[in-house]
C-alpha positions in Angstrom: 13.1 18.1 -13.1 12.5 15.9 -9.9 15.5 16.2 -7.5 16.8 12.9 -5.7 15.4 14.0 -2.5 11.6 14.0 -3.9 12.8 10.3 -5.5 13.2 8.8 -1.8 11.5 5.6 -1.5 8.6 5.0 0.8 10.5 3.0 3.6 13.0 6.1 3.6 9.7 8.4 3.9 8.2 6.5 6.3 11.4 6.3 8.7 11.9 10.2 8.4 8.4 10.6 9.6 8.8 8.1 12.5 11.7 9.9 13.4 10.2 13.6 13.4 7.1 12.3 15.5 9.5 10.5 18.1 11.4 13.9 18.1 8.0 16.1 18.7 7.0 13.4 21.3 10.0 14.1 23.2 9.3 17.8 23.5 12.8 18.4 23.8 12.6 20.6 20.6 12.7 24.6 20.5 9.3 25.8 19.1 10.4 27.3 15.7 12.1 23.9 15.4 9.2 21.9 16.3 6.8 24.1 13.8 9.2 23.0 11.0 9.4 19.8 11.9 5.6 19.5 11.9 5.7 20.9 8.6 8.1 18.4 7.2 6.1 15.6 8.5 3.0 16.7 7.1 4.6 16.9 3.6 5.7 13.4 4.0 2.4 12.3 5.2 0.8 13.7 2.0 3.5 11.8 -0.3 2.9 8.6 1.6 -0.7 8.8 1.1 -0.3 9.6 -2.3 2.2 6.8 -2.5 -0.1 4.3 -1.5 -3.1 5.6 -3.0 -1.4 5.0 -6.6 0.0 1.6 -5.2 -3.7 0.6 -4.3 -5.0 1.5 -8.1 -2.3 -0.5 -9.8 -2.9 -3.4 -7.5 -6.9 -3.4 -8.1 -5.8 -3.0 -12.1 -5.0 -5.8 -14.3 -3.8 -5.9 -17.9 -5.4 -8.5 -19.6 -3.8 -10.5 -22.5 -4.9 -7.7 -25.4 -3.5 -4.5 -23.4 -6.8 -3.9 -21.9 -7.0 -2.9 -18.3 -9.6 -4.5 -16.1 -10.4 -2.8 -12.8 -10.8 -5.6 -10.4 -13.6 -5.6 -8.0 -13.8 -7.0 -4.4 -14.1 -10.7 -4.6 -12.7 -11.4 -7.8 
């Protein structure tokens, strides 16, 4: 079962990642906290990448009148 945190929206994940990056860029974070924040940032980055990849696949697939899916090619 997927928990609520795993179902966070793309924008929420992106916002959290931006906050982590700012915190790490500031340099006012203890080493242990920086490592933990970095790891969380990498997890968020992977989720964002997967969401974008899935969205791209959805956008290039068109469902025809007969229910058959067709992958759109560039220029169509």
